[in-house]
All heavy atoms as a GROMACS GRO file, in nm:
protein
  483
    1VAL      N    1  -0.827  -2.229  -0.026
    1VAL     CA    2  -0.833  -2.196   0.116
    1VAL      C    3  -0.880  -2.051   0.132
    1VAL      O    4  -0.961  -2.022   0.220
    1VAL     CB    5  -0.695  -2.217   0.182
    1VAL    CG1    6  -0.694  -2.166   0.323
    1VAL    CG2    7  -0.654  -2.362   0.177
    2ALA      N    8  -0.830  -1.961   0.046
    2ALA     CA    9  -0.870  -1.820   0.057
    2ALA      C   10  -1.018  -1.804   0.030
    2ALA      O   11  -1.085  -1.723   0.095
    2ALA     CB   12  -0.789  -1.735  -0.041
    3GLY      N   13  -1.074  -1.881  -0.066
    3GLY     CA   14  -1.217  -1.873  -0.094
    3GLY      C   15  -1.301  -1.918   0.023
    3GLY      O   16  -1.403  -1.856   0.056
    4VAL      N   17  -1.261  -2.027   0.088
    4VAL     CA   18  -1.335  -2.079   0.204
    4VAL      C   19  -1.330  -1.976   0.317
    4VAL      O   20  -1.431  -1.950   0.382
    4VAL     CB   21  -1.278  -2.214   0.248
    4VAL    CG1   22  -1.340  -2.259   0.378
    4VAL    CG2   23  -1.300  -2.319   0.139
    5LEU      N   24  -1.213  -1.917   0.340
    5LEU     CA   25  -1.201  -1.816   0.446
    5LEU      C   26  -1.286  -1.693   0.413
    5LEU      O   27  -1.347  -1.634   0.503
    5LEU     CB   28  -1.057  -1.777   0.465
    5LEU     CG   29  -0.967  -1.881   0.531
    5LEU    CD1   30  -0.822  -1.832   0.536
    5LEU    CD2   31  -1.014  -1.915   0.670
    6SER      N   32  -1.295  -1.655   0.287
    6SER     CA   33  -1.379  -1.542   0.250
    6SER      C   34  -1.525  -1.571   0.274
    6SER      O   35  -1.600  -1.484   0.321
    6SER     CB   36  -1.358  -1.508   0.101
    6SER     OG   37  -1.227  -1.464   0.078
    7ILE      N   38  -1.569  -1.692   0.244
    7ILE     CA   39  -1.709  -1.731   0.269
    7ILE      C   40  -1.737  -1.730   0.419
    7ILE      O   41  -1.840  -1.676   0.465
    7ILE     CB   42  -1.739  -1.869   0.206
    7ILE    CG1   43  -1.737  -1.854   0.054
    7ILE    CG2   44  -1.873  -1.922   0.255
    7ILE    CD1   45  -1.743  -1.987  -0.019
    8VAL      N   46  -1.647  -1.784   0.497
    8VAL     CA   47  -1.666  -1.787   0.643
    8VAL      C   48  -1.669  -1.645   0.697
    8VAL      O   49  -1.753  -1.610   0.781
    8VAL     CB   50  -1.552  -1.869   0.711
    8VAL    CG1   51  -1.554  -1.852   0.861
    8VAL    CG2   52  -1.566  -2.016   0.674
    9PHE      N   53  -1.583  -1.556   0.646
    9PHE     CA   54  -1.581  -1.418   0.690
    9PHE      C   55  -1.713  -1.350   0.654
    9PHE      O   56  -1.770  -1.275   0.732
    9PHE     CB   57  -1.464  -1.345   0.625
    9PHE     CG   58  -1.446  -1.205   0.673
    9PHE    CD1   59  -1.411  -1.175   0.804
    9PHE    CD2   60  -1.468  -1.098   0.587
    9PHE    CE1   61  -1.396  -1.046   0.849
    9PHE    CE2   62  -1.454  -0.968   0.630
    9PHE     CZ   63  -1.417  -0.940   0.761
   10GLY      N   64  -1.765  -1.376   0.533
   10GLY     CA   65  -1.893  -1.318   0.492
   10GLY      C   66  -2.008  -1.366   0.580
   10GLY      O   67  -2.096  -1.288   0.616
   11VAL      N   68  -2.009  -1.493   0.613
   11VAL     CA   69  -2.114  -1.546   0.699
   11VAL      C   70  -2.107  -1.485   0.837
   11VAL      O   71  -2.208  -1.446   0.898
   11VAL     CB   72  -2.105  -1.702   0.707
   11VAL    CG1   73  -2.194  -1.758   0.816
   11VAL    CG2   74  -2.137  -1.764   0.573
   12LEU      N   75  -1.984  -1.467   0.889
   12LEU     CA   76  -1.969  -1.402   1.019
   12LEU      C   77  -2.012  -1.256   1.016
   12LEU      O   78  -2.069  -1.205   1.113
   12LEU     CB   79  -1.824  -1.414   1.068
   12LEU     CG   80  -1.779  -1.553   1.112
   12LEU    CD1   81  -1.629  -1.551   1.141
   12LEU    CD2   82  -1.858  -1.598   1.232
   13LEU      N   83  -1.989  -1.188   0.904
   13LEU     CA   84  -2.035  -1.049   0.890
   13LEU      C   85  -2.186  -1.042   0.892
   13LEU      O   86  -2.245  -0.949   0.949
   13LEU     CB   87  -1.981  -0.987   0.761
   13LEU     CG   88  -1.838  -0.936   0.763
   13LEU    CD1   89  -1.797  -0.886   0.625
   13LEU    CD2   90  -1.820  -0.828   0.865
   14ILE      N   91  -2.252  -1.140   0.829
   14ILE     CA   92  -2.399  -1.140   0.828
   14ILE      C   93  -2.453  -1.175   0.967
   14ILE      O   94  -2.550  -1.117   1.014
   14ILE     CB   95  -2.452  -1.240   0.721
   14ILE    CG1   96  -2.420  -1.185   0.583
   14ILE    CG2   97  -2.601  -1.264   0.738
   14ILE    CD1   98  -2.448  -1.282   0.470
   15ALA      N   99  -2.387  -1.268   1.036
   15ALA     CA  100  -2.434  -1.312   1.168
   15ALA      C  101  -2.411  -1.204   1.275
   15ALA      O  102  -2.494  -1.186   1.362
   15ALA     CB  103  -2.363  -1.441   1.207
   16PHE      N  104  -2.299  -1.132   1.268
   16PHE     CA  105  -2.264  -1.032   1.367
   16PHE      C  106  -2.228  -0.901   1.296
   16PHE      O  107  -2.109  -0.868   1.285
   16PHE     CB  108  -2.145  -1.078   1.452
   16PHE     CG  109  -2.165  -1.210   1.519
   16PHE    CD1  110  -2.104  -1.324   1.469
   16PHE    CD2  111  -2.249  -1.221   1.630
   16PHE    CE1  112  -2.123  -1.446   1.531
   16PHE    CE2  113  -2.266  -1.342   1.692
   16PHE     CZ  114  -2.204  -1.456   1.642
   17PRO      N  115  -2.327  -0.826   1.246
   17PRO     CA  116  -2.298  -0.709   1.164
   17PRO      C  117  -2.222  -0.598   1.239
   17PRO      O  118  -2.135  -0.534   1.181
   17PRO     CB  119  -2.433  -0.661   1.116
   17PRO     CG  120  -2.533  -0.723   1.207
   17PRO     CD  121  -2.470  -0.847   1.263
   18GLY      N  122  -2.253  -0.576   1.364
   18GLY     CA  123  -2.185  -0.468   1.439
   18GLY      C  124  -2.037  -0.500   1.459
   18GLY      O  125  -1.950  -0.418   1.432
   19THR      N  126  -2.010  -0.619   1.507
   19THR     CA  127  -1.873  -0.662   1.530
   19THR      C  128  -1.799  -0.676   1.397
   19THR      O  129  -1.681  -0.639   1.387
   19THR     CB  130  -1.871  -0.796   1.605
   19THR    OG1  131  -1.948  -0.784   1.723
   19THR    CG2  132  -1.730  -0.837   1.639
   20GLY      N  133  -1.869  -0.722   1.298
   20GLY     CA  134  -1.808  -0.738   1.164
   20GLY      C  135  -1.769  -0.605   1.104
   20GLY      O  136  -1.662  -0.591   1.044
   21ALA      N  137  -1.858  -0.504   1.119
   21ALA     CA  138  -1.825  -0.371   1.068
   21ALA      C  139  -1.704  -0.312   1.138
   21ALA      O  140  -1.619  -0.252   1.073
   21ALA     CB  141  -1.946  -0.279   1.082
   22LEU      N  142  -1.698  -0.332   1.267
   22LEU     CA  143  -1.581  -0.285   1.341
   22LEU      C  144  -1.453  -0.355   1.295
   22LEU      O  145  -1.349  -0.292   1.279
   22LEU     CB  146  -1.602  -0.306   1.492
   22LEU     CG  147  -1.493  -0.254   1.583
   22LEU    CD1  148  -1.480  -0.102   1.569
   22LEU    CD2  149  -1.521  -0.290   1.727
   23ALA      N  150  -1.464  -0.484   1.270
   23ALA     CA  151  -1.346  -0.558   1.222
   23ALA      C  152  -1.303  -0.509   1.085
   23ALA      O  153  -1.182  -0.495   1.059
   23ALA     CB  154  -1.378  -0.707   1.216
   24VAL      N  155  -1.398  -0.479   0.997
   24VAL     CA  156  -1.363  -0.429   0.864
   24VAL      C  157  -1.298  -0.291   0.874
   24VAL      O  158  -1.200  -0.263   0.804
   24VAL     CB  159  -1.489  -0.426   0.774
   24VAL    CG1  160  -1.464  -0.350   0.646
   24VAL    CG2  161  -1.537  -0.566   0.743
   25VAL      N  162  -1.347  -0.208   0.963
   25VAL     CA  163  -1.286  -0.075   0.983
   25VAL      C  164  -1.141  -0.091   1.031
   25VAL      O  165  -1.051  -0.021   0.983
   25VAL     CB  166  -1.369   0.010   1.082
   25VAL    CG1  167  -1.294   0.133   1.128
   25VAL    CG2  168  -1.502   0.047   1.019
   26TRP      N  169  -1.118  -0.180   1.124
   26TRP     CA  170  -0.982  -0.204   1.173
   26TRP      C  171  -0.891  -0.257   1.061
   26TRP      O  172  -0.776  -0.217   1.050
   26TRP     CB  173  -0.983  -0.301   1.289
   26TRP     CG  174  -1.006  -0.234   1.420
   26TRP    CD1  175  -1.125  -0.228   1.490
   26TRP    CD2  176  -0.912  -0.161   1.497
   26TRP    NE1  177  -1.108  -0.156   1.605
   26TRP    CE2  178  -0.978  -0.112   1.613
   26TRP    CE3  179  -0.778  -0.130   1.482
   26TRP    CZ2  180  -0.915  -0.037   1.710
   26TRP    CZ3  181  -0.714  -0.054   1.579
   26TRP    CH2  182  -0.782  -0.008   1.690
   27LEU      N  183  -0.944  -0.347   0.979
   27LEU     CA  184  -0.865  -0.402   0.868
   27LEU      C  185  -0.827  -0.293   0.769
   27LEU      O  186  -0.714  -0.284   0.724
   27LEU     CB  187  -0.940  -0.515   0.798
   27LEU     CG  188  -0.948  -0.646   0.872
   27LEU    CD1  189  -1.041  -0.743   0.799
   27LEU    CD2  190  -0.809  -0.707   0.887
   28ILE      N  191  -0.924  -0.209   0.733
   28ILE     CA  192  -0.897  -0.102   0.637
   28ILE      C  193  -0.798  -0.002   0.697
   28ILE      O  194  -0.705   0.043   0.628
   28ILE     CB  195  -1.028  -0.034   0.595
   28ILE    CG1  196  -1.112  -0.130   0.513
   28ILE    CG2  197  -1.002   0.095   0.517
   28ILE    CD1  198  -1.253  -0.082   0.483
   29GLY      N  199  -0.815   0.033   0.822
   29GLY     CA  200  -0.722   0.126   0.887
   29GLY      C  201  -0.581   0.072   0.894
   29GLY      O  202  -0.484   0.143   0.866
   30THR      N  203  -0.570  -0.053   0.932
   30THR     CA  204  -0.437  -0.116   0.939
   30THR      C  205  -0.373  -0.121   0.803
   30THR      O  206  -0.252  -0.091   0.787
   30THR     CB  207  -0.448  -0.258   0.997
   30THR    OG1  208  -0.511  -0.250   1.126
   30THR    CG2  209  -0.312  -0.324   1.011
   31TYR      N  210  -0.449  -0.158   0.700
   31TYR     CA  211  -0.397  -0.162   0.564
   31TYR      C  212  -0.348  -0.024   0.520
   31TYR      O  213  -0.242  -0.011   0.463
   31TYR     CB  214  -0.506  -0.212   0.468
   31TYR     CG  215  -0.467  -0.200   0.323
   31TYR    CD1  216  -0.384  -0.293   0.263
   31TYR    CD2  217  -0.513  -0.094   0.245
   31TYR    CE1  218  -0.346  -0.280   0.132
   31TYR    CE2  219  -0.477  -0.081   0.114
   31TYR     CZ  220  -0.394  -0.175   0.057
   31TYR     OH  221  -0.358  -0.160  -0.074
   32ALA      N  222  -0.427   0.080   0.549
   32ALA     CA  223  -0.390   0.215   0.510
   32ALA      C  224  -0.260   0.260   0.577
   32ALA      O  225  -0.175   0.323   0.514
   32ALA     CB  226  -0.504   0.312   0.541
   33ILE      N  227  -0.245   0.228   0.704
   33ILE     CA  228  -0.123   0.267   0.776
   33ILE      C  229  -0.003   0.194   0.721
   33ILE      O  230   0.103   0.254   0.694
   33ILE     CB  231  -0.140   0.242   0.927
   33ILE    CG1  232  -0.242   0.342   0.985
   33ILE    CG2  233  -0.007   0.252   1.001
   33ILE    CD1  234  -0.282   0.311   1.127
   34VAL      N  235  -0.014   0.062   0.701
   34VAL     CA  236   0.098  -0.017   0.649
   34VAL      C  237   0.135   0.029   0.508
   34VAL      O  238   0.253   0.049   0.476
   34VAL     CB  239   0.064  -0.167   0.653
   34VAL    CG1  240   0.166  -0.249   0.576
   34VAL    CG2  241   0.055  -0.216   0.796
   35PHE      N  242   0.035   0.052   0.423
   35PHE     CA  243   0.061   0.094   0.287
   35PHE      C  244   0.126   0.233   0.286
   35PHE      O  245   0.218   0.258   0.207
   35PHE     CB  246  -0.070   0.096   0.207
   35PHE     CG  247  -0.051   0.110   0.059
   35PHE    CD1  248   0.007   0.009  -0.014
   35PHE    CD2  249  -0.092   0.225  -0.004
   35PHE    CE1  250   0.025   0.022  -0.152
   35PHE    CE2  251  -0.074   0.240  -0.140
   35PHE     CZ  252  -0.017   0.138  -0.215
   36GLY      N  253   0.081   0.323   0.371
   36GLY     CA  254   0.141   0.455   0.380
   36GLY      C  255   0.286   0.450   0.424
   36GLY      O  256   0.371   0.520   0.368
   37VAL      N  257   0.316   0.368   0.522
   37VAL     CA  258   0.455   0.354   0.570
   37VAL      C  259   0.542   0.298   0.457
   37VAL      O  260   0.656   0.345   0.436
   37VAL     CB  261   0.462   0.265   0.696
   37VAL    CG1  262   0.604   0.226   0.728
   37VAL    CG2  263   0.398   0.337   0.813
   38LEU      N  264   0.490   0.201   0.383
   38LEU     CA  265   0.567   0.144   0.272
   38LEU      C  266   0.592   0.248   0.164
   38LEU      O  267   0.702   0.255   0.108
   38LEU     CB  268   0.494   0.023   0.214
   38LEU     CG  269   0.495  -0.102   0.300
   38LEU    CD1  270   0.409  -0.211   0.237
   38LEU    CD2  271   0.637  -0.153   0.318
   39LEU      N  272   0.492   0.330   0.133
   39LEU     CA  273   0.511   0.434   0.030
   39LEU      C  274   0.612   0.538   0.075
   39LEU      O  275   0.697   0.582  -0.005
   39LEU     CB  276   0.378   0.500  -0.003
   39LEU     CG  277   0.281   0.420  -0.090
   39LEU    CD1  278   0.152   0.496  -0.110
   39LEU    CD2  279   0.343   0.388  -0.223
   40VAL      N  280   0.607   0.579   0.201
   40VAL     CA  281   0.704   0.677   0.249
   40VAL      C  282   0.845   0.617   0.246
   40VAL      O  283   0.941   0.683   0.204
   40VAL     CB  284   0.666   0.724   0.392
   40VAL    CG1  285   0.779   0.803   0.455
   40VAL    CG2  286   0.539   0.807   0.385
   41SER      N  287   0.860   0.493   0.289
   41SER     CA  288   0.993   0.431   0.287
   41SER      C  289   1.045   0.415   0.144
   41SER      O  290   1.164   0.434   0.118
   41SER     CB  291   0.992   0.297   0.361
   41SER     OG  292   0.914   0.202   0.291
   42LEU      N  293   0.958   0.384   0.049
   42LEU     CA  294   0.999   0.374  -0.090
   42LEU      C  295   1.044   0.512  -0.141
   42LEU      O  296   1.145   0.522  -0.211
   42LEU     CB  297   0.885   0.322  -0.177
   42LEU     CG  298   0.912   0.316  -0.326
   42LEU    CD1  299   1.026   0.221  -0.357
   42LEU    CD2  300   0.787   0.276  -0.401
   43GLY      N  301   0.972   0.616  -0.105
   43GLY     CA  302   1.011   0.751  -0.146
   43GLY      C  303   1.146   0.790  -0.090
   43GLY      O  304   1.228   0.850  -0.160
   44VAL      N  305   1.172   0.756   0.035
   44VAL     CA  306   1.302   0.789   0.095
   44VAL      C  307   1.414   0.711   0.027
   44VAL      O  308   1.520   0.766  -0.002
   44VAL     CB  309   1.299   0.759   0.248
   44VAL    CG1  310   1.437   0.765   0.309
   44VAL    CG2  311   1.204   0.854   0.317
   45ARG      N  312   1.388   0.584  -0.004
   45ARG     CA  313   1.492   0.504  -0.072
   45ARG      C  314   1.518   0.557  -0.212
   45ARG      O  315   1.633   0.562  -0.256
   45ARG     CB  316   1.448   0.358  -0.079
   45ARG     CG  317   1.456   0.289   0.056
   45ARG     CD  318   1.422   0.144   0.047
   45ARG     NE  319   1.525   0.076  -0.031
   45ARG     CZ  320   1.516  -0.051  -0.070
   45ARG    NH1  321   1.412  -0.123  -0.036
   45ARG    NH2  322   1.613  -0.106  -0.137
   46LEU      N  323   1.414   0.595  -0.284
   46LEU     CA  324   1.435   0.650  -0.418
   46LEU      C  325   1.509   0.782  -0.413
   46LEU      O  326   1.594   0.809  -0.498
   46LEU     CB  327   1.300   0.669  -0.489
   46LEU     CG  328   1.236   0.542  -0.542
   46LEU    CD1  329   1.097   0.573  -0.598
   46LEU    CD2  330   1.321   0.475  -0.647
   47GLN      N  331   1.478   0.865  -0.316
   47GLN     CA  332   1.546   0.993  -0.301
   47GLN      C  333   1.695   0.970  -0.271
   47GLN      O  334   1.781   1.040  -0.325
   47GLN     CB  335   1.481   1.076  -0.191
   47GLN     CG  336   1.528   1.217  -0.188
   47GLN     CD  337   1.473   1.300  -0.302
   47GLN    OE1  338   1.444   1.250  -0.409
   47GLN    NE2  339   1.461   1.428  -0.278
   48SER      N  340   1.725   0.876  -0.184
   48SER     CA  341   1.867   0.850  -0.152
   48SER      C  342   1.940   0.792  -0.271
   48SER      O  343   2.056   0.821  -0.297
   48SER     CB  344   1.880   0.760  -0.031
   48SER     OG  345   1.831   0.632  -0.058
   49LEU      N  346   1.871   0.708  -0.350
   49LEU     CA  347   1.931   0.652  -0.471
   49LEU      C  348   1.960   0.763  -0.571
   49LEU      O  349   2.064   0.766  -0.635
   49LEU     CB  350   1.839   0.547  -0.533
   49LEU     CG  351   1.883   0.487  -0.666
   49LEU    CD1  352   2.010   0.405  -0.646
   49LEU    CD2  353   1.774   0.401  -0.725
   50ARG      N  354   1.868   0.856  -0.582
   50ARG     CA  355   1.887   0.968  -0.676
   50ARG      C  356   2.007   1.053  -0.635
   50ARG      O  357   2.085   1.096  -0.720
   50ARG     CB  358   1.759   1.051  -0.680
   50ARG     CG  359   1.768   1.162  -0.778
   50ARG     CD  360   1.638   1.233  -0.785
   50ARG     NE  361   1.645   1.327  -0.895
   50ARG     CZ  362   1.544   1.379  -0.956
   50ARG    NH1  363   1.423   1.345  -0.916
   50ARG    NH2  364   1.558   1.463  -1.051
   51ARG      N  365   2.020   1.077  -0.508
   51ARG     CA  366   2.134   1.156  -0.459
   51ARG      C  367   2.265   1.083  -0.480
   51ARG      O  368   2.367   1.140  -0.515
   51ARG     CB  369   2.118   1.188  -0.311
   51ARG     CG  370   2.017   1.295  -0.285
   51ARG     CD  371   2.020   1.340  -0.141
   51ARG     NE  372   1.901   1.418  -0.111
   51ARG     CZ  373   1.817   1.392  -0.014
   51ARG    NH1  374   1.837   1.288   0.066
   51ARG    NH2  375   1.710   1.466   0.004
   52ARG      N  376   2.264   0.952  -0.457
   52ARG     CA  377   2.385   0.871  -0.470
   52ARG      C  378   2.427   0.857  -0.616
   52ARG      O  379   2.545   0.865  -0.648
   52ARG     CB  380   2.362   0.734  -0.409
   52ARG     CG  381   2.486   0.656  -0.387
   52ARG     CD  382   2.466   0.529  -0.305
   52ARG     NE  383   2.330   0.504  -0.262
   52ARG     CZ  384   2.263   0.393  -0.288
   52ARG    NH1  385   2.318   0.298  -0.358
   52ARG    NH2  386   2.140   0.378  -0.244
   53GLU      N  387   2.333   0.839  -0.706
   53GLU     CA  388   2.365   0.814  -0.846
   53GLU      C  389   2.376   0.941  -0.930
   53GLU      O  390   2.414   0.936  -1.044
   53GLU     CB  391   2.258   0.721  -0.909
   53GLU     CG  392   2.252   0.585  -0.845
   53GLU     CD  393   2.377   0.503  -0.870
   53GLU    OE1  394   2.440   0.518  -0.977
   53GLU    OE2  395   2.414   0.424  -0.780
   54GLY      N  396   2.333   1.051  -0.876
   54GLY     CA  397   2.336   1.176  -0.950
   54GLY      C  398   2.200   1.208  -1.007
   54GLY      O  399   2.111   1.123  -1.016
   55GLU      N  400   2.183   1.330  -1.051
   55GLU     CA  401   2.053   1.378  -1.099
   55GLU      C  402   2.007   1.310  -1.225
   55GLU      O  403   1.890   1.300  -1.252
   55GLU     CB  404   2.056   1.529  -1.116
   55GLU     CG  405   2.065   1.605  -0.985
   55GLU     CD  406   1.942   1.584  -0.898
   55GLU    OE1  407   1.830   1.582  -0.951
   55GLU    OE2  408   1.959   1.569  -0.777
   56ARG      N  409   2.097   1.265  -1.312
   56ARG     CA  410   2.056   1.208  -1.439
   56ARG      C  411   2.031   1.058  -1.433
   56ARG      O  412   1.991   0.998  -1.532
   56ARG     CB  413   2.161   1.238  -1.545
   56ARG     CG  414   2.175   1.386  -1.573
   56ARG     CD  415   2.284   1.414  -1.674
   56ARG     NE  416   2.260   1.345  -1.801
   56ARG     CZ  417   2.197   1.398  -1.905
   56ARG    NH1  418   2.154   1.521  -1.897
   56ARG    NH2  419   2.185   1.330  -2.015
   57ALA      N  420   2.053   0.997  -1.318
   57ALA     CA  421   2.039   0.850  -1.307
   57ALA      C  422   1.894   0.806  -1.315
   57ALA      O  423   1.862   0.705  -1.374
   57ALA     CB  424   2.102   0.801  -1.177
   58ILE      N  425   1.803   0.883  -1.253
   58ILE     CA  426   1.662   0.845  -1.251
   58ILE      C  427   1.584   0.956  -1.321
   58ILE      O  428   1.572   1.065  -1.272
   58ILE     CB  429   1.611   0.829  -1.108
   58ILE    CG1  430   1.691   0.723  -1.035
   58ILE    CG2  431   1.462   0.793  -1.108
   58ILE    CD1  432   1.660   0.712  -0.889
   59PRO      N  433   1.532   0.928  -1.442
   59PRO     CA  434   1.461   1.032  -1.515
   59PRO      C  435   1.330   1.066  -1.443
   59PRO      O  436   1.263   0.978  -1.388
   59PRO     CB  437   1.433   0.968  -1.651
   59PRO     CG  438   1.450   0.824  -1.632
   59PRO     CD  439   1.543   0.804  -1.516
   60THR      N  440   1.294   1.193  -1.447
   60THR     CA  441   1.172   1.237  -1.381
   60THR      C  442   1.063   1.272  -1.480
   60THR      O  443   0.961   1.324  -1.444
   60THR     CB  444   1.202   1.359  -1.293
   60THR    OG1  445   1.258   1.461  -1.373
   60THR    CG2  446   1.295   1.322  -1.179
   61GLY      N  447   1.085   1.247  -1.607
   61GLY     CA  448   0.984   1.280  -1.708
   61GLY      C  449   1.027   1.400  -1.789
   61GLY      O  450   1.136   1.453  -1.777
   62GLY      N  451   0.938   1.443  -1.874
   62GLY     CA  452   0.970   1.556  -1.960
   62GLY      C  453   1.026   1.510  -2.092
   62GLY      O  454   1.029   1.390  -2.124
   63ALA      N  455   1.071   1.604  -2.170
   63ALA     CA  456   1.122   1.572  -2.304
   63ALA      C  457   1.262   1.514  -2.291
   63ALA      O  458   1.344   1.558  -2.210
   63ALA     CB  459   1.126   1.698  -2.388
   64PRO      N  460   1.293   1.412  -2.374
   64PRO     CA  461   1.428   1.355  -2.370
   64PRO      C  462   1.530   1.455  -2.426
   64PRO      O  463   1.500   1.534  -2.514
   64PRO     CB  464   1.416   1.231  -2.458
   64PRO     CG  465   1.297   1.253  -2.542
   64PRO     CD  466   1.206   1.344  -2.467
   65THR      N  467   1.649   1.450  -2.372
   65THR     CA  468   1.755   1.540  -2.416
   65THR      C  469   1.857   1.462  -2.497
   65THR      O  470   1.874   1.342  -2.481
   65THR     CB  471   1.826   1.606  -2.295
   65THR    OG1  472   1.880   1.502  -2.213
   65THR    CG2  473   1.729   1.689  -2.215
   66ALA      N  474   1.926   1.532  -2.588
   66ALA     CA  475   2.027   1.469  -2.669
   66ALA      C  476   2.150   1.444  -2.584
   66ALA      O  477   2.192   1.527  -2.503
   66ALA     CB  478   2.063   1.558  -2.787
   67ALA      N  479   2.211   1.325  -2.600
   67ALA     CA  480   2.327   1.291  -2.519
   67ALA      C  481   2.456   1.341  -2.578
   67ALA      O  482   2.474   1.376  -2.685
   67ALA     CB  483   2.336   1.140  -2.504
   0.00000   0.00000   0.00000
């Protein structure tokens, strides 16, 4: 089904290039906004988890220390 929809979308882009370009710009913009909101929310959740579990719960990289 996804392949057929992709072909139909491609044909519509060829038939109506101006409207198609505008639609692609809107899709990319919407994707960027949604992805950005998800990344910010993930960062906030990780930060709160780090505060709740303590500084040693989530390693941030660097050389390992002896326990």
